[in-house]
N, C-alpha and C positions, 0 to 999 in steps of 0.2 A: 673622706674626700671625692673629690667627685672633678678636680686639677690636676694637675703638676706644671712647673716651671723649671727648666734646666736654668741654674744661675748664670748666667753667659758671661757675666760683668764680669764673676770669681775673680781673683787673682792667685793665679799659684810663683811656681819654682820651680825653675829648670837647673839639675845640677848637672856639669858633666864629669864622672870621674873614669883617669888615667888606667895601667893595666895594674899600674902599685895601689892601685885604691885613693887615691888624693887626688883633691879635691881642685878641677880647672878653671872655672868660674861657674856661675851662677845663673841666670840668664830672667828676667823677671815679666811674667807673659800676662797679657788679664783680655781677655779680647771680648770684641768692639772698639779697643782702642792701638793695643801690639798687633792683632789677630785679625783677620775679617771676618765678618762674617753675621754683624750686628743684625743686620736687617732681613731676614731670613719669613716664610713663610714657615718651614724645618730646620730640626736641630733634627743630629741619633747623640744621645747620651748616655753613658752607664746607670742603670737605676739608683746607686748608693750618690750619685749627683744631681740627684732634682729633687727639689723640694715641696713635699707636697702643700694645695694651695686650699686653706676651708671654704667649707662649703657654704656661705656667709659671705665671700670675699666671690669677687667676677671680676673676671680674665685682665680687665680692666681697669679698678680700684687694686690688683695687687699689686699688679706694671711694678705702680714708682714706690713700691715696699721693698721691692724685692734687688730696685740700685741704691733709692736718693731714700730712703725709704733707713737697709739696711747700713750705709754709712755713719747716713749721722748717727744713728741710733746704736752702734755701736760705738762708734765716741764721746759719745756719752755716760753710757758705758764705762771707760777707760778713765770714765774723771773720778766718777768717787767719791765725792762732796756727798757730809747731811744730806737729808730732808731738811730743805727751805732754804737750803743756798742759794746765794743769788746765780744767776749766767745770760750772760752778752751771747748775744748771736747775728752775729754782724747778716746780711744777708737775709735776715728774715722773714721778710717776703719772698722768695724763692723757688726753686724747687726740694730743694734743697731744706732751705730753713723754717719753709713756713709748713712739713715734719722735725723739724727739730723743735721745733715749740711745742708741739702738739705731748710726741714722746720724752720734754721738759718736764714736762708739766704735770704728766703721768706715772716722771717717777719724784715726785714732789718737790721737787725746783723751782726755784722763781723764776721767773725771765725777763731781762730789758731787753729788747727788739731792737736790733739798729739796724734804718735803710732808706730809702726816699723814695714821698710819695703817700697823696690821701689814699690811694686805694688800693695801698700795702698796708697800710698803717691802722685801717680799718681792721686789712687780713688778719692780723698781728694781734691786736689786743684782742679780737671775735674768738682768733688760738687758742687764750690763756693770757699771752703775755701782758705782765703788770706792769709796763713804760714802754715808752718810746722816745729813742731816740731819730731826730731824722737826720744826716749826714755832713748836708747838702745846706743844710740853714744850721750845724752845727757850725763848719767849716772845721777852722785850727781850736774851738772850742774842745771839740768831739769828744774828748780825754775828760774831760771838766765836768763836760757834760754825763757821762755816765757814770764816774761817782758819784754825785746829784744826785741822781735817779737812786745810785742803790746805797741807802744810809747813809750818804759819802764816805761812803768807806773803799766800795769799787766793789764790785760781782767779784764772788771765788772762783769762779770759772768761766774762761768765756770758746765756745764751738766755732771755732774760721771753718769758712769750706769756701771765700773766694779767691779766686785765678790773678789775683794783685797783691804784692807785697805788705801795700797800709794798711790792711786789719790787723794782720799779724802783728806790727810792731807794735800799733795804737795798742792791739791789747795787751800790750808785757807794763804797759804805764798806768791802765785803768788797774786790773786786774789787784786785788789786794794782796800786801804779805803773802809767802806762798802761797797763794790764786796757780789754776793749775789754766796751762792755756791747750787743744787738745787743736793740732791740724790735719786739717781733710784734705783741702782744695789744692789744688798743685800748683802755684803759680809760674811761670816761667824760669826752666833757670838757669839764665842771665839776667837771671834777677834776685839782687841781691838782699839778703836780712842780715841788717847792720843796726844791733841795737846795743849801751854801752854794759860793757863784764860787770864796774859795778854794779849797776843797776841791776839784773839777771844772779849778781854776788845776794846784795845787800834785800833783795824782794824777796828772797831765796823762792827764785817761778819754777814752773816745773811744765816742764816743753815736752809735750808728746804728741808724736804720730801717730795713725789711725789709718788703716788701712779696706774701703771694702768691711767686710764681718767676713763668720765663718757658717758655712750652713747653721750648726746652731741659734746662731744670729736672725739667721734669716726666719727662721720656723717661728723665735720670742716676738719679732716685729710684726712677723704676718697676725702672732696669735691677739697683738696687742690690739689690730686694727680692726680681728675681728670683734670682738670687744667694742669697738666705736669708742676706744680711748684715741684712734687718728682715724683723720682722717684726709688722703689729697684729695687738694683742691687741683684739676687736671680739665685741660681740653682736649678733645679730640678730636682728631686731625689724621688725611692720609696718606698714607704713601705720598705717594705725589708734591705735597706739600713743604715736605723733608729742607728744601733749601732756603724757600720761607722759613719756616720755624727756625734755622736755626740763625738769619740775618734777624732776628726776630732778640731772639737769644742774648747778641751779641750788641742790640741796644736798648738791654735792658728793659724791652718791654715786657714780660713775659711774667705775670702770678701766679706764681706755684707751678704745674710742671704742667708739659707737653704728649696725652699719647698719642702712639700711633698705628694708626689700624689698617692690619697686614690681609 
């Protein structure tokens, strides 16, 4: 191993304990989200909180794996469906989605990619997705199109990394009975998640939340990438381009991932 990386994006829980040993509250803390420090040149960390980077991966290549790659890898592990099962991935041409396709294929799953635009269609199919559904072209027929693309029964599972509620709701309708939906993205808390109780019970849906991953998950995700099974498509940008990158992200113009050189 020639490099190490601090898992700065890991989520951890802080629990306050009163004098009588009862719990007062718990606070979820996420580096780079609820605490500062993501865009730093150096960081001090305990040795058991760093992850070894395989020699076959350089720093820029490994960086997205420790964030986007780790997130989707952990989510896919939670799905726990047989090899050959269909999985729908909305936002498949984005930073998390294009990595999710590759990890899913490496796990033996069949992918229906959901996104929009010719560039993202080509990327998703090149990465191993068997089916493509353009959500802009499908419009209100998206659920029908996804079901039709997956043996007319619907996918066995869906991994949702979107920051809006619509893909989550749509997934509840297009996954097949007893299907599993893993929530990875976090829409605004003000946005309601509304689906009929009859749908949930009648289809016996399983809804799972998945946040980041453990250090062991990170080691596994990096190992798969080091063996060439997963390759992050990224562009290397300067730190002073950060605001421009954020604007491009908001407009949905970025295919793959952006790595900042500090």
